[in-house]
C-alpha positions as CSV (number, residue, x, y, z in Angstrom):
1,M,52.3,85.7,-17.6
2,N,53.9,84.2,-20.7
3,T,54.1,86.0,-24.0
4,L,51.4,85.2,-26.5
5,N,52.7,83.2,-29.5
6,F,51.0,83.9,-32.8
7,D,53.9,82.4,-34.9
8,D,52.0,79.2,-35.8
9,Q,48.7,80.8,-36.4
10,E,47.5,80.0,-39.9
11,L,46.0,82.5,-42.3
12,T,44.7,81.9,-45.8
13,I,44.8,84.3,-48.7
14,E,43.9,84.0,-52.4
15,C,46.8,83.6,-54.8
16,P,47.0,86.7,-56.9
17,D,47.6,84.7,-60.1
18,C,45.4,81.6,-60.0
19,K,43.0,82.6,-57.2
20,S,43.6,79.3,-55.3
21,P,43.7,79.4,-51.5
22,V,47.2,79.7,-50.0
23,T,47.7,79.0,-46.3
24,F,50.7,80.4,-44.4
25,T,51.7,81.0,-40.8
26,I,52.5,84.3,-39.1
27,K,56.0,83.1,-38.8
28,Q,56.3,83.2,-42.6
29,V,55.3,86.9,-42.8
30,G,58.1,89.0,-44.2
31,S,59.2,86.2,-46.5
32,S,58.1,84.7,-49.8
33,I,56.1,81.5,-50.3
34,N,55.0,79.5,-53.4
35,C,51.4,78.9,-54.3
36,P,50.8,75.2,-53.9
37,N,48.7,75.2,-57.1
38,C,50.5,77.4,-59.7
39,K,53.8,77.7,-57.9
40,S,53.8,81.6,-58.2
41,I,56.0,83.4,-55.7
42,I,53.9,85.3,-53.2
43,T,55.7,87.9,-51.1
44,L,54.1,88.2,-47.6
45,K,54.8,91.8,-46.6
46,D,54.9,92.5,-42.9
47,E,53.3,96.0,-43.1
48,G,53.3,96.2,-39.3
49,L,51.6,92.9,-38.6
50,K,54.2,91.6,-36.2
51,N,54.3,94.9,-34.3
52,G,50.5,94.8,-34.1
53,L,50.6,91.3,-32.6
54,A,53.2,92.5,-30.1
55,N,50.9,95.3,-29.1
56,I,48.0,92.8,-28.6
57,D,50.3,90.8,-26.3
58,T,51.0,93.9,-24.3
59,M,47.3,94.9,-24.1
60,V,46.4,91.4,-22.8
61,K,49.1,91.5,-20.2
62,N,47.9,94.9,-19.0
63,L,44.4,93.4,-18.4
64,F,45.8,91.5,-15.5
65,K,47.7,94.3,-13.7
């Protein structure tokens, strides 16, 4: 079975400064992006997200053992 790939999955958050929606991909987590509206720099902290997604991949693979 192939590895699940969440890298291109899009998520949307609210800009902390202007409250506009900001869309990013999982691949961008751990870096900084700019709000498309106000251009504020938003740091996308990993906080274990990528490890959590790797755990999901392992759990799904174990379903078929």
